[in-house]
PAKOLSE-841075 format. One record per residue: y, x, z of N, C-alpha, C in turn; residue number from 0. Coordinates in steps of 0.2 Angstrom, whole numbers. Each point is the difference from the previous one (the first is absolute). Example, Ala and Ser with C-alpha at 12.3 -4.5 7.8 and 13.67 -1.06 7.14 Angstrom:
REM residues 2
REC   n.Y   n.X   n.Z  ca.Y  ca.X  ca.Z   c.Y   c.X   c.Z pos
REC   -28    66    39     6    -4     0     6     4     0   0
REC     5    -2    -4     6     4     1     5    -4     3   1
This chain:
REM residues 345
REC   n.Y   n.X   n.Z  ca.Y  ca.X  ca.Z   c.Y   c.X   c.Z pos
REC    -6     4     0     6    -4     0     6     4     0   0
REC     5    -1    -4     6     4    -1     6    -4     3   1
REC     4     3     3     6    -3     3     6     1    -5   2
REC     5    -5     0     5     0    -4     7     0     4   3
REC     4     4    -2     7     1     3     3    -7     0   4
REC     4    -2     5     4    -6    -1     5     0    -5   5
REC     2     6    -1     6     1    -5    -3    -2    -7   6
REC    -6     1    -1    -3    -1    -7    -3    -7    -1   7
REC     0    -4     5    -2    -7    -1     5    -4    -4   8
REC    -3    -4    -4     5    -5    -4     4    -4     5   9
REC     6    -2    -2     4    -4     4    -3    -7     1  10
REC     0    -3     5    -3    -6     1     4    -6    -3  11
REC    -3    -4    -4     3    -5    -3     4    -5     5  12
REC     5    -3    -3     3    -5     4    -4    -6     1  13
REC    -1    -2     6    -5    -5     2     5    -7     1  14
REC    -3    -5    -2     4    -6     1     0    -2     8  15
REC     5    -3     2     1    -1     7    -6    -4     3  16
REC    -2     1     6    -6    -4     3     2    -7     0  17
REC    -5    -4    -2     2    -8     1     1    -1     7  18
REC     4    -5     1     2    -2     7    -6    -3     3  19
REC    -1     1     7    -6    -3     3     1    -8     0  20
REC    -6    -3    -1     0    -7     0     1    -3     7  21
REC     4    -5     1     1    -3     6    -4    -7     0  22
REC    -2    -2     6    -3    -6     1     5    -5    -2  23
REC    -2    -5    -4     5    -5    -2     1    -5     6  24
REC     5    -4    -1     2    -5     6    -6    -5     0  25
REC    -3    -2    -5    -5    -5     0    -6     3     3  26
REC    -2     6    -1    -6     3     3     1     1     8  27
REC     6     2     1     2     1     8     0    -6     3  28
REC     3    -6    -3    -1    -6     4    -7    -3     0  29
REC    -4     1    -5    -7    -2     0    -4     3     5  30
REC     1     7     1    -3     4     5     2    -3     7  31
REC     7    -1     1     2    -2     7    -2    -7     1  32
REC    -1    -5    -5    -2    -6     1    -8     0     2  33
REC    -3     4    -3    -8     1     2    -1     2     7  34
REC     5     5     2    -1     3     7     2    -6     5  35
REC     5    -4    -2     2    -5     4    -5    -5     1  36
REC    -3    -2    -6    -6    -5     1    -5     2     4  37
REC    -2     7    -1    -6     3     4     2     0     7  38
REC     6     2     2     2     0     7     0    -7     3  39
REC     2    -5    -4     0    -7     3    -7    -2     1  40
REC    -4     2    -5    -7    -2     1    -4     3     6  41
REC     2     6     1    -3     4     6     3    -4     7  42
REC     6    -1     0     3    -4     5    -3    -7     2  43
REC    -1    -3    -6    -4    -7     1    -7     1     2  44
REC    -3     5    -2    -7     1     2    -1     2     7  45
REC     5     4     3     1     2     7     1    -6     4  46
REC     4    -5    -2     2    -6     4    -6    -4     0  47
REC    -4    -1    -5    -6    -4    -1    -6     3     5  48
REC     0     7     0    -5     3     3     0    -1     8  49
REC     6    -1     2     1    -2     7    -3    -6     2  50
REC    -1    -5    -5    -3    -6     2    -7    -1    -1  51
REC    -3     6    -3    -7     0    -2    -4     5     4  52
REC    -6    -1     2    -4     4     3    -5     3    -5  53
REC    -1     7     0    -5     3    -5    -7    -3     1  54
REC    -2    -2     6    -7    -2     1     0    -7    -4  55
REC     5    -4     0     0    -6    -4    -1     1    -7  56
REC     3     5    -3     0     1    -7    -8     2    -2  57
REC    -2     5     5    -7     2    -2    -5    -6     1  58
REC     1    -4     5    -5    -6     0     1    -4    -6  59
REC     6    -1    -2     1    -5    -6    -4     4    -7  60
REC     1     6     0    -4     4    -5    -7    -1     0  61
REC    -3     0     6    -7    -1     1    -2    -7    -1  62
REC     4    -4     1    -1    -8    -1     0    -2    -7  63
REC     2     4    -4     1    -2    -7    -7    -1    -3  64
REC    -2    -6    -3    -7    -1    -3    -1     5    -6  65
REC    -6     2    -1    -2     4    -5     1    -3    -7  66
REC    -1    -6     0     1    -4    -7     7     0    -2  67
REC     5     0     5     7     1    -1     2     6    -3  68
REC    -3     6     3     1     6    -3    -3     1    -7  69
REC    -6    -3    -1    -2     1    -7     4    -4    -5  70
REC     3    -6     2     4    -4    -4     7     4    -2  71
REC     2     3     6     6     4    -1    -1     6    -5  72
REC    -6     3     1    -1     6    -4    -1    -2    -8  73
REC    -3    -6    -1     0    -3    -7     6    -1    -3  74
REC     5    -3     4     7    -1    -3     3     6    -1  75
REC    -1     5     4     3     7    -1    -3     3    -6  76
REC    -6    -1    -1    -4     3    -6     3    -3    -6  77
REC     1    -7     0     3    -3    -6     7     2    -1  78
REC     4     2     5     7     2    -1     0     7    -4  79
REC    -5     4     2     0     7    -3    -3    -1    -7  80
REC    -4    -5    -1    -2    -1    -7     6    -2    -5  81
REC     4    -4     3     6    -2    -4     5     6     0  82
REC     0     4     5     5     6    -1    -2     4    -6  83
REC    -7     1    -1    -2     4    -6     3    -3    -6  84
REC     1    -7     0     3    -3    -6     7     2    -1  85
REC     4     2     5     7     3    -1    -1     6    -5  86
REC    -4     5     2    -1     6    -5    -3    -2    -7  87
REC    -5    -5     0    -2    -2    -6     5    -3    -5  88
REC     4    -4     3     6    -3    -4     4     5    -2  89
REC     3     5     4     4     5    -2    -2     5    -5  90
REC    -7     2     1    -3     4    -5     0    -3    -7  91
REC    -2    -6     0    -1    -4    -6     7    -1    -4  92
REC     5    -2     5     7    -1    -3     2     7    -4  93
REC    -1     5     3     2     7    -3    -4     2    -6  94
REC    -6    -4    -2    -3     2    -6    -6     4     1  95
REC    -3     1     7    -5     4     1    -7    -4     0  96
REC    -5     3    -2    -7    -4     1    -4     4     4  97
REC     0     0     7    -4     3     4    -5    -4     3  98
REC    -6     3     2    -5    -4     4     3    -3     6  99
REC    -3    -6     1     2    -4     6    -2     4     7 100
REC    -6     3    -1    -2     4     6     5     5     2 101
REC     2     4    -5     5     5     2     7    -3     3 102
REC     2    -5    -3     6    -3     2    -1    -3     7 103
REC    -6    -3     1    -1    -3     7     0     6     5 104
REC    -3     5    -1     0     6     5     7     3     1 105
REC     3     1    -5     7     2     0     5    -5     4 106
REC    -1    -6    -1     4    -5     3    -2     0     8 107
REC    -7    -1     1    -2    -1     7     2     6     4 108
REC    -1     6    -2     1     6     4     8     1     1 109
REC     4    -2    -5     7     1     1     3    -5     5 110
REC    -3    -6    -1     3    -5     5    -3     1     7 111
REC    -6     2     1    -2     2     7     4     5     3 112
REC     2     5    -4     4     6     2     7    -3     2 113
REC     3    -4    -4     7    -2     1     0    -5     6 114
REC    -5    -4     0     0    -5     6    -1     3     7 115
REC    -3     6     0    -1     3     6     5     5     2 116
REC     2     4    -5     5     6     1     7    -2    -2 117
REC     1    -5    -3     7    -2    -2     2     5    -6 118
REC     7     0    -1     3     4    -5    -4    -1    -7 119
REC     0    -6    -3    -4    -2    -5     0     5    -6 120
REC     6     2    -2     1     4    -6    -4     7     1 121
REC     1     2     6    -3     7     2    -7     0     0 122
REC    -3    -5     4    -7     0     2    -4    -4    -6 123
REC     1    -6    -1    -3    -4    -5     1     3    -7 124
REC     7     2    -1     2     3    -6    -4     6    -2 125
REC    -1     4     5    -3     7    -2    -7    -2    -2 126
REC    -4    -4     4    -7    -2    -2     0    -3    -7 127
REC     5    -4    -2     0    -3    -7     1     6    -5 128
REC     5     4     2     1     6    -5    -6     4    -2 129
REC    -3     2     6    -6     4    -1    -6    -3    -5 130
REC    -1    -7     2    -5    -3    -3     2    -2    -8 131
REC     6    -2    -1     1    -3    -6     2     6    -5 132
REC     3     5     2     2     6    -4    -7     3    -3 133
REC    -5     0     4    -6     3    -2    -3    -4    -6 134
REC     2    -6    -1    -3    -4    -6     5    -1    -6 135
REC     5     4     1     5     0    -6     6    -4     1 136
REC     1    -3     6     7    -4     1     5     5     1 137
REC     6     0    -3     5     4     1     4    -1     7 138
REC     3     5     2     3    -1     7     5    -5     0 139
REC     4    -1    -5     5    -5    -1    -3    -7     1 140
REC    -6    -1    -4    -3    -6     1    -4    -1     6 141
REC    -2     5     4    -2    -1     7     6    -3     4 142
REC     6     3    -1     5    -3     4     2    -7    -2 143
REC    -1    -2    -6     1    -7    -2    -6    -5     3 144
REC    -6     3     0    -5    -4     3     1    -1     8 145
REC     3     5     3     2    -1     7     5    -5     1 146
REC     5     0    -5     6    -5     0    -3    -7    -1 147
REC    -4    -1    -5    -2    -6    -2    -5    -3     6 148
REC    -4     4     3    -4    -2     6     5    -3     5 149
REC     5     4     2     5    -2     5     4    -7    -2 150
REC     1     0    -6     4    -6    -3    -5    -6     1 151
REC    -6     0    -2    -5    -5     1    -1    -2     7 152
REC     0     5     5     0    -2     7     6    -4     2 153
REC     6     2    -2     6    -4     2     1    -7    -4 154
REC    -3     0    -6     0    -7    -3    -5    -5     4 155
REC    -5     3     3    -5    -4     4     3    -2     6 156
REC     4     5     3     3    -2     7     5    -5    -1 157
REC     4     0    -5     6    -5    -2    -4    -7    -1 158
REC    -5     0    -4    -4    -6    -2    -3    -3     7 159
REC    -3     4     4    -3    -2     6     5    -3     5 160
REC     5     4     1     5    -3     5     3    -6    -3 161
REC     2     0    -6     3    -6    -3    -4    -7     1 162
REC    -7     1    -2    -4    -6     0    -1    -2     8 163
REC    -1     5     4    -1    -2     7     6    -3     3 164
REC     6     2    -2     6    -3     3     1    -7    -3 165
REC    -2    -1    -6     1    -7    -3    -5    -5     2 166
REC    -6     2     0    -6    -4     2     0    -2     8 167
REC     2     6     4     0    -1     7     6     3     3 168
REC     5    -3     0     7     3     2     1    -1     8 169
REC    -5    -3     3     1    -1     8    -2     6     3 170
REC     3     6     0    -2     6     2     2     0     8 171
REC    -4     4     4     1     0     7     5     6     1 172
REC     2     0     7     3     6     2     7     1    -3 173
REC     1     7    -1     7     2    -3     2    -3    -6 174
REC    -5    -3    -5     2    -3    -6     3    -7     2 175
REC    -3    -3     4     2    -7     1     7    -1     3 176
REC     2     5     4     6    -1     3     6     0    -4 177
REC    -1     2    -6     6     0    -5     1    -7    -3 178
REC    -6    -4     0     1    -7    -2     5    -4     3 179
REC     2     2     7     5    -4     3     6     1    -3 180
REC     2     5    -3     6     1    -4     0    -1    -7 181
REC    -5     1    -3    -1    -1    -7    -6    -4    -2 182
REC     0    -7     1    -6    -4    -1    -4     2    -7 183
REC    -6     1     0    -4     1    -6     1     7    -3 184
REC     2     5     5     1     7    -3    -6     3    -2 185
REC    -6    -2     3    -6     3    -2    -2    -2    -7 186
REC     0    -7    -1    -2    -2    -6     5     3    -6 187
REC     6     0     1     5     2    -5    -1     8    -1 188
REC    -2     4     5    -2     7    -1    -6     0    -4 189
REC    -5    -4     1    -6     0    -4     2    -2    -7 190
REC     4    -5    -1     2    -1    -7     3     5    -4 191
REC     5     4     4     3     6    -3    -5     5    -2 192
REC    -5     2     5    -5     5    -2    -4    -2    -6 193
REC    -2    -6     0    -4    -3    -6     4     0    -7 194
REC     7    -1     1     4     0    -6     1     7    -2 195
REC     0     5     4     1     7    -2    -6     2    -3 196
REC    -6    -2     2    -6     2    -3    -1    -3    -7 197
REC     2    -7     0     0    -3    -7     5     3    -5 198
REC     6     2     3     5     3    -4    -2     6    -3 199
REC    -3     4     4    -3     7    -3    -5    -2    -5 200
REC    -5    -5     1    -5    -1    -5     3    -3    -7 201
REC     5    -4     1     4    -2    -6     3     6    -4 202
REC     3     5     4     3     6    -3    -5     4    -4 203
REC    -6     1     4    -6     4    -3    -2    -4    -7 204
REC     0    -6     0    -3    -4    -5     4     0    -6 205
REC     7     0     1     5    -1    -6     3     6    -2 206
REC     1     5     5     4     6    -2    -5     6    -1 207
REC    -1     1    -7    -5     5    -1     3     7    -3 208
REC     6     1     2     3     6    -3    -2     6     4 209
REC    -1     6    -3    -2     6     4     5     3     4 210
REC    -2     3     6     4     3     5    -1     8    -1 211
REC     5     4     0     0     7    -1     1     3     7 212
REC    -4     5     2     1     3     7    -4     7    -1 213
REC     4     5     2    -3     7     0    -3     2    -7 214
REC     3    -2    -5    -3     1    -7    -6    -4    -2 215
REC    -1    -5     4    -6    -4    -2     2    -7    -1 216
REC    -4    -3    -4     2    -7    -2    -5    -5     4 217
REC     2    -4     4    -4    -5     4     1    -7    -2 218
REC    -5    -4     1     1    -7    -1    -2    -4     7 219
REC     4    -5     1    -2    -4     6    -7    -3    -2 220
REC    -4    -2     5    -6    -4    -1     2    -7    -3 221
REC    -4    -2    -4     1    -7    -3     0    -5     5 222
REC     1    -6    -3     0    -6     5    -7    -1     2 223
REC    -5     1    -4    -7    -1     2    -2     5     5 224
REC     2     6    -1    -1     6     4     3    -1     7 225
REC     6    -2     0     4    -2     6    -4    -5     4 226
REC    -2    -5    -3    -4    -5     3    -6     3     4 227
REC    -3     4    -4    -6     4     3     2     4     7 228
REC     6     3    -1     2     4     6     2    -4     6 229
REC     3    -6    -1     2    -5     5    -7    -2     3 230
REC    -5    -2    -4    -6    -3     3    -4     6     4 231
REC     0     6    -3    -4     5     3     4     1     7 232
REC     6     1     0     4     2     6    -1    -6     6 233
REC     1    -6    -3    -1    -6     5    -7    -1     3 234
REC    -5     1    -4    -7    -1     2    -2     6     5 235
REC     2     6    -2    -1     6     4     2    -1     7 236
REC     7    -2     0     3    -1     7    -3    -6     4 237
REC    -2    -5    -4    -3    -6     3    -6     2     3 238
REC    -5     4    -3    -6     2     3     1     5     6 239
REC     5     4    -1     2     5     6     2    -4     6 240
REC     4    -5    -1     3    -4     5    -6    -4     3 241
REC    -5    -3    -4    -6    -3     3    -4     4     4 242
REC     0     7    -2    -4     4     4     2     1     8 243
REC     7    -1     0     3     0     7     0    -7     3 244
REC     1    -5    -4     0    -7     2    -6    -2     4 245
REC    -6     2    -3    -6    -3     3    -1     4     7 246
REC     3     5     1    -1     4     7     5    -3     5 247
REC     5    -4    -2     5    -2     5    -3    -5     5 248
REC     3    -1     6    -2    -5     4     2    -7    -2 249
REC    -4    -5     1     2    -7    -2     6    -3     3 250
REC     1     2     6     6    -2     4     7     2    -3 251
REC     4    -4    -1     7     2    -3     0     3    -7 252
REC    -5    -2    -3    -1     3    -7     3    -5    -5 253
REC     5     2    -5     2    -5    -5    -5    -1    -5 254
REC     1    -4    -5    -4    -1    -6     0     6    -4 255
REC    -5     1    -5     0     6    -4     6     1    -4 256
REC     2    -6    -3     6     1    -4     6     3     3 257
REC     1    -2     7     6     3     3    -2     7     2 258
REC    -6     1     2    -2     7     2     1     5    -6 259
REC    -1    -3    -6     1     5    -6     7     3     0 260
REC     5    -5     2     7     3     0     1     5     6 261
REC    -3    -2     5     0     5     6    -2     7    -2 262
REC    -6     0    -3    -3     6    -3     4     3    -5 263
REC     3    -3    -4     4     3    -5     6     3     3 264
REC     3    -3     4     6     3     4    -2     6     4 265
REC    -6     0     3    -2     5     4    -1     6    -5 266
REC    -3    -1    -6    -1     5    -4     6     3    -3 267
REC     5    -4    -1     6     3    -3     4     4     5 268
REC     0    -2     6     4     3     6    -4     7     1 269
REC    -7     0     0    -4     6     1     1     5    -6 270
REC     1    -3    -6     2     5    -5     7     3     0 271
REC     4    -4     3     7     3     1     0     5     5 272
REC    -4     0     5     0     5     6    -2     7    -3 273
REC    -4     0    -5    -3     6    -2    -5     4     5 274
REC    -2    -4     5    -5     3     4    -7    -1    -3 275
REC    -5     5     1    -6     0    -3    -4    -7     0 276
REC     0    -3    -6    -3    -7     0     3    -5     3 277
REC     7     1     2     4    -5     4    -3    -1     7 278
REC    -3     6     2    -3    -1     7     5    -1     6 279
REC    -2    -5     4     5    -1     5     5    -6    -2 280
REC     3     1    -6     5    -4    -2    -3    -7    -2 281
REC    -6     1    -4    -3    -6    -3    -3    -4     6 282
REC    -2     3     5    -3    -3     6     6    -4     4 283
REC     5     4     1     6    -3     4     3    -6    -4 284
REC     1     0    -6     2    -6    -4    -4    -6     1 285
REC    -7     2    -1    -5    -6     0     0    -3     7 286
REC     1     4     6     0    -3     6     7    -4     1 287
REC     5     2    -3     6    -3     1     0    -7    -4 288
REC    -3     0    -5     0    -6    -4    -6    -5     1 289
REC    -4     2     5    -5    -4     3     1    -1     7 290
REC     5    -2     3     2     0     7    -5    -5     4 291
REC    -3    -5    -3    -4    -4     4    -7     2     1 292
REC    -2     5    -4    -7     3     1    -1     4     6 293
REC    -5     0     4    -1     4     5     0     7    -2 294
REC     3     4     4     2     7    -2    -7     5     0 295
REC    -4    -1     5    -6     5     0    -5    -1    -6 296
REC    -2    -7    -1    -4    -1    -6     4     2    -7 297
REC     6    -1     0     4     2    -6     0     7    -1 298
REC     1     4     5     0     7     0    -7     3    -2 299
REC    -5    -4     3    -7     2    -2    -1    -1    -8 300
REC     2    -6    -2    -1    -1    -7     4     5    -5 301
REC     6     2     2     3     5    -4    -3     7     0 302
REC    -3     1     6    -4     7     1    -6    -1    -5 303
REC    -4    -5     0    -6    -1    -4     2     0    -7 304
REC     6    -3    -2     2     0    -7     2     7    -2 305
REC     3     4     4     1     7    -2    -7     4    -1 306
REC    -5    -2     4    -6     4    -1    -3    -2    -6 307
REC     0    -7    -2    -4    -3    -5     4     2    -7 308
REC     6    -1     0     4     0    -6     3     7    -2 309
REC     1     4     6     3     7    -1    -5     6     1 310
REC    -3     0     6    -4     6     3    -6     0    -4 311
REC    -4    -5    -1    -7     1    -3     1     1    -8 312
REC     5    -3    -3     1     2    -7     3     7    -1 313
REC     4     2     5     2     7     0    -6     5     0 314
REC    -5    -1     5    -5     4     0    -4     0    -6 315
REC    -1    -6    -3    -4     0    -7     4     3    -5 316
REC     7    -1     0     4     4    -5     0     7     0 317
REC     0     3     6    -1     7     1    -7     3    -3 318
REC    -5    -4     2    -6     2    -3     0     0    -8 319
REC     3    -5    -3     0    -1    -7     4     6    -3 320
REC     6     1     4     4     6    -3    -3     6     0 321
REC    -4     2     6    -4     6     0    -5     0    -5 322
REC    -3    -5    -2    -5     0    -5     3     1    -7 323
REC     5    -3    -1     4     1    -7     2     7    -1 324
REC     3     3     6     2     7    -1    -6     5     0 325
REC    -5    -2     3    -6     4    -1    -3     0    -7 326
REC     0    -6    -3    -3    -1    -6     5     3    -5 327
REC     6     0     1     5     4    -5    -1     7     1 328
REC    -1     3     6    -1     7     0    -7     2    -3 329
REC    -5    -4     1    -6     2    -4     1     0    -7 330
REC     3    -5    -3     2    -1    -7     3     7    -3 331
REC     5     2     4     4     6    -2    -4     6     0 332
REC    -5     0     5    -4     6     0    -5     0    -6 333
REC    -3    -6    -1    -4    -1    -6     3     2    -6 334
REC     6    -2    -1     4     2    -7     1     7     0 335
REC     2     3     6     1     8     0    -6     3    -2 336
REC    -6    -2     3    -6     3    -2    -2     0    -7 337
REC     1    -6    -3    -1    -1    -7     4     4    -5 338
REC     7     1     2     4     4    -3    -2     7     0 339
REC    -2     3     6    -2     6     1    -6     2    -4 340
REC    -5    -5     0    -6     1    -4     2     0    -8 341
REC     4    -4    -2     2     0    -7     4     7    -2 342
REC     4     3     5     3     6    -1    -5     6    -1 343
REC    -5    -1     4    -5     6    -1    -4    -1    -6 344
């Protein structure tokens, strides 16, 4: 190695000024603060409720849950995850890919079990989708679009579910009902507004077929028929998920299922706003607040069992599936390397 005198080095070219550091936008900052506020309020509410409940009562309620009820809840959870695979199937088909359903189902199930348990949907579930879909030729930008379409399907389902629940059964308990004293029929009108929003987007998708340009790519909104599929997928998925919890709840102080659908939808929305892993703590606090007439110990037991059935068990299965797919991909790469080495010899 030879050294060079600094005087003999060529002059360094003029470099452009370093770009300014990106600052958090006001929207991101307010969103993070709102999430922390929601989480803090949920923790405060759970602490207040914990003072009224004995842990032994919760354990007794868990043990008292019939096996048949647990099986029925597990069945509803299974149906919810089956419909969740439809989110990815729809997004993949909309973008023009023809992938095997088995691959789509594994990618969808593992990504949702990760995000439901760990939170940070884009980072956790998005990473799983990226690894699985790019292996079969899906471009990174299309993986991002798949994630976006899946999220939009979920929110269309939430809007539809909450709208139907408010219109069909507007006599909500607790915090919702108190507003009726000042604005009679506010629940029903809120439901009509939500359904009008879903219907308005469906009309837009059906009638407005112009391309959208973003990041150098041309995108098309799902058609009216496809949007109808999105709404049905989202609504039925959330309906089955709500049923998985509903069958575990105590009979005392329990509203009808149509009303509970709205309670579940609101708890899901607030849980998502908090950015806590899987809405943990926040979902439970909102459900407790919106079901004030239900006995607290059996209600907490039902929420615990729901977490085990809908989140923990699928998470363990998802981890096993993820490990299996990664091991299979590793073996495939080794096999290809061996064939290439043999061909080179």
